[in-house]
N, C-alpha and C positions, 0 to 999 in steps of 0.2 A: 662760224657761230654754231653752237650746238643747242638743241632744245631738250631740256630735261623733262622727262616724264614725271608726272605727279606720283608721289609715293603711294603705295597701296593704302586705301582707306581715307585718302585726303578728301574726296567728295563727301564721304560720310561724316568726317570731322567738321567740314565746312557747314553741312546741313545742321549738325548738332550745335555748332556755334551760333548760327543764325537763329535757330529755334530756341536755343538757350536764352538769347537776349530778348526775343519776343516773349517767351514764357516768363522771364524775370520781370520785365517792365509792365506787362499786363497784370501779373500777379501783385506787384508792389503798388501799382496805381489803383487797383480795384480790390485790394485785400479787405478793407473795412466794409464796403457794401456787400461783397460776396460773403463775408463772415456773418454779417447781419441777416442776409437772406437765408443762409444755411441754418443758423440757430433758430430763427423764427419758424422756419419750415419744420424743424425737429419738434418744436412745441406744438405746432398745428397738427402733427400726426395724431395727437391725443385731443384734437378739437372736439369730437363728439362727447368724450367723457367730461371735458372741461365745460362745454356748453350745458351738459346735463345738470351740472351743479347750479346753474342759474335758473333751471326750469323747476316749477313746483311739482311735487309728486301727487298722483291721484289718490284720494282716500281709499284705504283698503276695503271699505265696505262696498265700493263700486266695482271692484276688480272682476267679479263673476257676472256682473249684469251685462245684458246685450247692448251693443253699441247703437246709438241713435243714428239716423241717416246723416250723410255728409252735408246735405243741404241744410238740415236743421242746425248742425254744428256751425256752419258758415253764418247762418242767420243769427245765432246766439252771439257769435264773435262780432258780427257787424254792429249789433246793438251796443257793444262795449267799445267800439272803435270811434275815433273822431269822425264827425259827419262828412268831412271832405276827403276821407280816405276810403278806398274801395278794395275788396279782397282780390288778391292776385294768385295766391298759392296756398294749397292745403297739403299738410304733411300728416300722414296717418301715424298713430302711435306704434312704436316698434314692439314694446312690451306692455303688459297689462297695467303697469304702474306709470306709464308715460301718458301725458296728455296729447290730444290732437292739437296741431298748430295751424293757425290761419294767419297768413301774412297779408298785411295791408300796406298799400302805397298811396301817396297823394294822387288823387284823380284816377286811380286804378292803373297807373303806368308802372310797370315793374321797376323797382329801384333797388338793385342788388346791394348798394352801399348804404341804404337807409330805409326807413319804414318802421312799422310796428308789428309785432307778433302777439297774437292773442292765444292763450292756452285754454283749451276747453276739455273738461272731463267728458270723454266720448261715451261714457255709459250714463252719466247723470245729465248730460247736456247743459252743464253749468260752467261758467268762466272761472278758472282757478288761478289765472295770472296774466301778466302783461309784460312785454319787454320791448324796448326800443332797440332795433337791430344794429344801430350805429354805436350803441353804448356797450360798456363792459370791456374788461381787459383783453379777453380773447378776441373780440372784434378789432381792437386796436392793433393787436399783434398781426391779425390777418391783413389789415390795411397796410401795415408796414411791410409785410412780406410780399403782398400781391400788387400794391399800388404806391409804395413809398409814402404812405399817409395821404395820398391825393384822393379825395372823395369823388372826383369826377373822372377817375380812371386815366388821367393824363400820365400817371407814373407807370402804367402797365407796359408801355413800350420800353421804358428804361429797364424795367425788370426783365423783359424779354431779351434785351440785348446783353444784360448781365448773364442770362442763361447761355447765350451764344458764346460769351467770353469763357464761361465754364467749360463748354464743349471744346473750345480752342485750347484752353489750358490742359484739359485732359488728353487731347490728341497730341499736342506738342510734348507733354510730359511722358507719354508712352514712347514716343520716338527717342527722347533723351534717355529714358530708362533702359531701352532695349539692350540687353547684355551682349558682350562679345562671346564668341565660341568658347565653351568650357566654363563659363561663369554663370550659367543659368540658375543653378541651385542657390548660389550666394546672393543672386539678385532678388530672391524672395524672402530673405531673412535679414535681420540686424545682427551683425557679428558681436559677440560678447566682448566687452571691454572697450568698444569704440567710444570716443569722446569728441567734443568740439565739433568742427566742421563735418567730419566724417559721420558722426552720430546723427546730426541733423539731416545730412544728405540721405543716409540709409533709412532713417525713419520716414522722411519725405517720400522716398521712392517705394519702400516696402508697403507702407500703409496705402499709398496711392495705387499700386498695382493690385493689391488685394481688394480694394474698394472700387476699382475702376468701373466695373460693369454697373454696379448700383449707381455710381456717380454719373455715368453716361445716361442711364435710364431716367433718373430723376431730373437731370439737366435738360434732356430732350423733351420730356413731358412738360417741364416748365416753359420751354420755348413754345411748344404747341399751344399751351393754355394762353400764352400771351399773344401769339400770332396764328390762331387757328386757320384763318382763311388762307394765309400764305402757305402753311404746311400742306393743307388740303390741295391747293393749286399745284404745289411742287410734286406731290405724290399722285396727282390725278385721280383722287378718290372722292367719294361722296362725303359731304359735310355731315359728321355724325353727332354734332351737338344737338341735344334734345330741344333746346330753346330757340333754334333759329327761326327767323320770321318769314322764311320762303314759302311755307305752306299756307295757302289762303283758302277760304270757303266763301260761297256766295250766299248772302242773306236773302231770305225769301220774304217779299213784302206781304205783310199781314199774317204771316205764319208765327207760331209760337215755338221757340227753340227748345231743345231738350234741357231739362234741369240736370244738375250735376250727377244725381244718383242714377237717372236714366242713362246718361252718357257712360257712367261706370258700368252699368249693366250691359250696354252695347259692346264696350271694350272687353268685358269679361267673357263674352261668347267666343272671342278669338284667343283668349288666354285663360282657359278654365281652371288651370292649376295655379294661376297667378295670385300673389299676395299683394294687395294694394299698398303702395308706398307713397304716392303723391298725386295731386291733381293741379295742373296749371290752369287756372280759370281764365276764360276768354274775357278780355277787357274791351274788345271791339267786335262788331258784328261779323267781320271777315276773318276772325280768328277761330281755329278749331279748339276744342277742349283737349288738353294734352294729359294723358293718364299713364302713369308709370306703375308697372308691376315687377315684382321679383319672382322668379321661379322658386318653388319650395326647396329645391336642392342647391340653389345658388349660394356661393360663398358671400359673406357679408362684404359689401362694397363693390361687388361685381356689377358690370353694366346692366341696366334695367331694360325690360321690355317696354317700349313706348308706343302707345296707341293714340293717333290723332283722330278724334271723333268730330265729324261735322254735325253740329247740333241742329242744323236746318234739314239736311238730307237724312239725318238719323242713321248714319253709317260711319264706318272707319274709312278714312281717306288714305291713311298710310299706317302700316304697322312695322315697327322696327324691333325685331327679335334678334338678340346677339347670337342665338344658335344658328341663324341663317346668314350671318355676315360673311363677306369674303375675308381673306387674310388681311388685306389692307384696311378694310373697315373695322375689323376686330382690333387691329393695332391702335387705330385712332380712338375707338370707343373705350379702350382700356387706359388711355393716357391719364385721365383725371384720377382714376382709382389707384394706378401705380404711383402717381405723384404724391398722394396723401397716405400711402401705405395700406391701401385697402385691397380687398379681393383675393389675397393669397394667404390669409391667416396671419397669426402673430409672428412667425419667423420673418416674413417679409416686412411687417410693420416695424419690428425692431431694427432691421437692416436699414430701412429708410430713415428711421429716427437717428441712428448712428451716422448715416451719411451726411446729415445736416451739420455735423461737427467737422467734416473733412476740410471745408474751406478755412476754418479757423486754424486747424492743425497745419495746413499747407502754408497759411500766412505766417504763422509763428516760425516754422522750420525754414521756410524760404527767406524770411527776413533775417533770421539768425545766420544762414549761410552767406547772405549778401553782406551783412555787417562784418562777419569774420573775414571774408575775402577782402573787403576794403581795408580792414585793419592790418592784415598781413601783407597788403600791397603798398602800404605807406613806405616812404623812403627809410624811416627808422627801422622798419621790419626787414628791409632788404640787406641783411647781414649774413655772413657765412654761417651756415647751419640753420637758417630760418626755415621753417616747414613749408613745403610746397603743397599747393592744392591741386588734386587730381581733377581732371575734367569728368 
């Protein structure tokens, strides 16, 4: 009995065959939710502009007037909010025609998926509008993209696993695309005149390889946003989310804590060139006041400087400045900005917008290849001269 050696390339073909089946069935099974996640993500790249359409504009007469203190803005907004709601977050106006925003939540507990925003003219100190954060088309698109319309975040894990599936599809697709020696140039283009199965396959592979890096970055950042603690644990890094509840302060019995403007002044001593972006107000005595600044030369959407101010000890208990982050911390701090198309200017924003349509394109071309293959493999199609499908 003789043992035949496997022909050259057999292990590679076996791997491609297995990965091809995995790639196919994951893609077919998840094509609809992946396409929905991708398209809604593309829309949300322009979320700031879309949300600005829902916000009232500040009257032109107040543009050159000096801003009133933040504490006064919060007090004015509190008077217009329901009595059982408490302020949790202040957002400074980005431009002169933008209002300041104070977010309120029931009982003062942060409610990312619900609550009320009160818009205040920061120069006149007057309420100019109100908005329920769970209302509006843009918010519904966000809920679909991030939580599959689940308001209690129960859909976040599913979205995270869809991101893992995208990474698996991208990796298996790269292995299957990898060209043979001498065919590299052809692998990056769609040959003129191709039709049917070959056209869909070349479109699938060519667009995939050109968009692969963006696809991987957006998919990984989505997985991180869904499973931040898991990713941080795997990378052995510090949790860079600004809103984590790990930082505590000790309340001083009988003492008066700092008001929000005094806390901002304490933080500004450490960030003298900082531009105030937001303040997370303490809802419990053991919470610091979290103040975020942007450096004047930062790109729009770049990670912010975050100062955690102890209102009782009247000092900064922790300062997180992206300029002092390690490489791993910087990577994690940039994930949200990269995911939404921020921090790197309009070219990156457009690329992230276009990447959201990749799952839809892959679903269409992948389904077309699968249907064509099934049709040509039917008994009626197995006749002399019937076209063969190349792997």
